[in-house]
N, C-alpha and C positions, 0 to 999 in steps of 0.2 A: 384390500390390500393395506397393507398397516407401514409407518413411515422406512421401517426399517427392513421391509420385505426385499427378496431378491439377492441375499447376501448366501455367500458359499457355507459359512458356517452357522448354527445360531447364537446368538449372543444378545440375550435382553439386557438395556441399560439398567444401571442400578435403579430401583424409582424407591427412598426411604418414605417415611413416613410424613405425609405433604400437608402443609398451611396453606389459607389462603392468602395472599399477598395485599398489604393494605395500600387502596388507591392512593398516590403523594398529592394527588389534584392540585397538582405543578403544571398549571398549562403552559404552552409555549415554552417548552424548557427539555433539553433532554434528556432528565430522570424522567419525564412523563413518557418519551417515547421509549423509552427502556422497559418501563411497565408496562405498554401495552405492548409490544413485541411479547413479554412474557405471557401477556393474557391472551394475543390472539394466535399465535405458534401453537400447533398441536402436541411441539416436543421443543423442549429447550434444554442445549447442555448447559451445565452449570460448573467451573470449577472454582472453589471457594476456600476462604481458608483467614486467619489472623496473620497475616502478613501485608508488605508492600506489594502495591500493585505491579512495583516493576518485576520483583520476584515471582509473582503470580505469572505474568506473560512470560517471562524467561522459562519457566519451569513448565508451563501448558506448550509453549513454540517448540519445548527441546522434544516433549512428546509427541505434538503435532506439528511438522514443521511448515505444513501451509498455513497457520495463521503468519507465517513470515511472509506470505504472497500478498496479502491485505491490499485494496483498494477501497478507497472512503465511498460511502453509496449516499443516495436521499434526495440531494447532497447535506452531508452531516460534519462537521468535525469529529462526531461520536459515535456514528454504525460504520461499521467496513462489512466488508463483503469476499469472494474470492472470485478469481476470473471464470469468466464461464458461468457459475453460479446463481443465479438472479436472485433465486428465493432462501437462502442463506444469509444471516445477516447476525454479525455480533458487535457486543458493546464491553467494554471495559468500568469499573466501577471501584471506587475507593471510600474510607473514610475511616472512622475510628475504630468501629468494631472489625475492620478486614477489608479485604479486596477480593474479588472476583469477575470471571471473565463468564457474558451469559450469550451462548450461540441461539439465535433464534429460529428455528426450523420448520418453513411455513408448508401448507398441503403439496405445492408442488414441486419442493425441492428433490434434489438426486440421491435418494437411499443409497447409490451404492458409493458415493462417492462421502456421504455422511458416517457410513459404516467404516469405509475403507481408512479415510484419512483422518476422522476425528474419533469415533466411539471406541473403534478397534485400540484407535492408540492411547485414548483416553484411557480406557480399562486395563491395559496390559503392564500396569502397575507399574507405569514410569514416572507417576506423580507421587511426591515425597510429604510426609508432614510439613510443614503446616495445612496442606490443600488435597482436598478433597474434588472428585468429579462424582454428581449426582445428575438427576434428569427431573425435570419442572414439566407440569402439562399445563392443558390450555385453561383459561380460566385462571391465572399466575398460580396456579398451585406449587408450591416450591418447600424445599427443606426448610426444616425452622432455622436452622442456623445459615442457610443463604437469608433468608427475610430479616435475621438480625441485620446482618450484614447491610442491606438492599434500605432498610431503614432508616440510617443515618450515611448514607453515601452517597456520594454522586458521581456521574459518569464523566473517565477520562479521557481527555483529545488523542485519539487513535498516535497524530504524529509524535506525542511525549512518550510514548513505549519504547523502549531499549530494542534496537533493528527497525524501527518503522519512522524513523527521521526523515526519511524520503519523503512520507506525506507531509502536506501542508497541516498547520495547525495554529489556532486563533493567537494574538497576542495578548500576553496578561491584561486583563480588564484595569483602566484608571477609575480611580475612585472622582466621582459617582458613579455607581453602577451604570453601566449601560444602559441604555432603553432598551423596553422589550419589541421584537421586532414581529409583526402579524405575518404570519406564515401563510405562502404561498404557493403547492408543490412546482408547479411551473416558473414561480421566479424566485424564493427566497428560502432560506433556510430558518427553521424555529430558533435556531440558535446565535443571531446577528450575521454577520458577514458570509456570503457564501464561500465556501473554499474551490479552489479552481478546478474541480473536478466534474464529469456530467457522466455517471452512469447510469443506464436504468433503471430506477429502483425497486426494488423488491416489493416496497410497500411504500404509500406516499404518507407526509404528513398532515393530520386532520387539524381541527380548529381549536380541539383540544391539546395539540404537542405531539399527538402521537399516532400510531402508524397503521395503516389498513392495507393491507395485502390482498390482490397485489394491483388494484388499480385506485383511482382516486374517489375522493368520498363521493358522493352525490351531488350533483350540481356543479361540477368542478370541471374543468377540461381536463382532459388524460395528458398525465406527464410526457413532452414531447423525449423522447429518444433521441439518443446521438445518433450522427449517419453511421452506418457501420462499416467496419472497414473496407474503403473501396480499391479498385484495380483499376491502373493504367492501361494503356497499350501493350505492355510486358505480361498483363495479367496477375503481377504480382501486388502484395497487399500494400497499400497504404495507411499509416494510425493514423488518429487524431490525439492529442496529450491525454493521458487516463489511459489508454485501450493496451491489449497486448493480444498478442498473436505467436503460437507455436511454432517453433522452426521445425517445418515437417519438412523432410529428404533433404536437408541442406548436408547431409555429413559430416564428420566430425571437427572440419577446419571452413570457418567463416572468417571474412573480414568485415570490421565496422570502421565505415567511414562517415565521418563528423565535417562537415562543409560548414563556410559561411560569410557574409560578407559584411565590410565597414560601410557607413554611410560616407558617399563622395565629400571628399572637401575638409579641408584638417588637418589634424597631423596624422600619422598612420598609426596604428595599432596592432599589437604584437598578440595574435593568442595563440594558446597551444591546450590541445585535448592530452585527457590521462585517463586513465583505467583504475581501480583499486579491484581488488579481490578481494572477497568477502567469505566468511565462513558462516555457522547456523546461531553465531552471535548476532549476526548483521556488522561487524567488523572486519576490520584489514587480517586477512591472514597473518601478514609479519610486514614490518616497513618495507620490506623487498616486495613486497605484493601492491605495492604503489606505484605502477609506470607510467612515467611522465618522462618529461625531456632531457632530465637529469637520471632515469633509470629507465634502460630502454625495452627490460628482458625479466620477466617475474623468474623467479630462481628456479623453477620446473618448466622453463621455457615455454608456456603455455600461451602466456599473452608476450605480444611483442610490437613496440611504437614504431613506427616506419620512421620517425625520428626527422621529419619534414619541416622547414620553416618557412613561413610566407607571411608578406603583408598584404594587405587590403584582400582580394578575392583569395582564399585558399581551403584547403581541406588538408586534414591528415588521417591517415588510415592504421588501427590496430587489428592486427591478424591475433586469431584466437584458436586453438586446437582445443575444444572442450574436451576431444578424449583423453589428453593428456592432463587435464585437471584432476586433482583431488577428490575422493570421495565425498569429503566434509568442506569442499568450497560448494557454496550454496546459491552463488553470484558473481555477476562483476558491473559495477557503475560507470558510467561514462561521462565524463564533464569536460568543460569546456573554461579556461582561467584568463584574464587578461593580463600579459606579464607588466609589473610594475606599474598595478594598476594604483596605488596609494602615491606612488610618487606623482604620477601624470593625471589623475584625477580621471582613468578612464572608467567607466561604465557599459553595461550593456546595452543603453540604449541606444549605442550608435554602431548596433552589429545587427545585422538584417540578414534574412535568405539563411536562419541553420536549419540544418537537414541532417538527418542520421541516416543512413542507408547499411543494411546488411544483405550482402553476399555469399554464397557459395564457394566454396574451392577453387570452380570455374569461373569465377567471376560475375555467376548469375545474381541478378538482383531479388532476394526473395522479400525484404520488407524494405517500406521508406516511410519517413518520419518527417513534416516540412513541420518545424517549429513553430508555433506563435511568437509575436514580438515580448522578448524579455523584461523583466520588472528594472526601470531606469536606475534603482539604487544597486543592482546588482553586479559585481566583479568576478565572480564566478559561478556557473551554471553546472546542473547537473540534468540532461538531454536525456535519459535512459539508461537502462539496465538490462542484462540478460540474467535471469533467474532460474534455476532449475527445481522441479517440482516432480519427483517419483521417475527420476533419473531424463524426464525430458525437457529441453531447453525453450525458453519464451526467453520475447523480448517484450519488456512494458516502456511506451513512451511518456516521458515526465518534460518535467519543464520548473525545476527546483532551484531557484537564487539564493545564493549569498553573499549578502552585502560585505561581510568581513575579509571577502575572499577565498584564495587557496587553502590560507592558514584555517580558516574557519570549516569548512571542506575536510582537511584531514584530521580535525580535532575531533569531529563527528564520528568518525572511522578509527579511532584510536591510533593514530599514525602519528610517529615521532619524527621530523624531519628537521 
């Protein structure tokens, strides 16, 4: 059985003349991890060309929108995967010779997913110059043009790519260069401070900064998997940060309830929930698709804010008619902001017990996410998002903070308020 078997129609990824990629011998680096992925994956899907990495990703995601569902893995700032596909990992690289996306397809990866969501789309002539789609093979055998790019490229934090700003990314290093960190697959990232995500890795980081599918290096304890989504007495799913779940049997209408409490004592805080309807660029469809206390309804009426205001214990409800959203809509981002935080000096360190509850049109709970304590400097938080893949809607539990408040959030999504 080959990696691309089981497809409804034959389509063989293009394999040009390949050359062996040189080992960068850069222990404990993201670049070494990318090399090990190219060496050990039976096949790698490569988009490459002489252009900027932002354009490379945007063209790649336009052809294969599943790239926009990326979650960080390993954990690493530089390695991404897709919900429910633990054996498919990808990395972005950029340098003076060009940019590239490299998708590592390990032996137990989902061949149907690879074919339908990646290969068919990249081969469907949806990429335009300077970008090209090729296939690499195990042993780090890659096209010469890709090898030229890789030789002088460095991996790019995925959270820095357009439309993936929801992913955490490392702060720019301050001189002198940060000290290297010894990797342990159970405790640390080889790239510095671990990002706050915990997906079970499809490969673990070895002593050379590389990756080994699917288990840990010999002599090391296995990577602990995060607890699976668990159900309460209602039988519905409870998520942890970074986890995703499909909205099964929800019907077209759902409600998203975001609740919170503020610490007792001191002054009252005024918090507001909001929603941003985004398109395939990862940006707001329009300024009017930012639904908040001053704009309670999206132009199409698909997203409606309850308009409730509370102090202390509180919750806001945002109704969503999934069937009324335009086909170009790829997701809805849900946030909570502290009103007038700059003047009053309030931050999320005084906010507790934040939860997101998704219910169907009859009010039956489908999903619940109890968020961990937020960063002390944040004044706006994104706690989750609904996103669409092949017509099916999913919810991802998040916890991304914005010290710059609501202004920082709307700028990220291209909104002028």
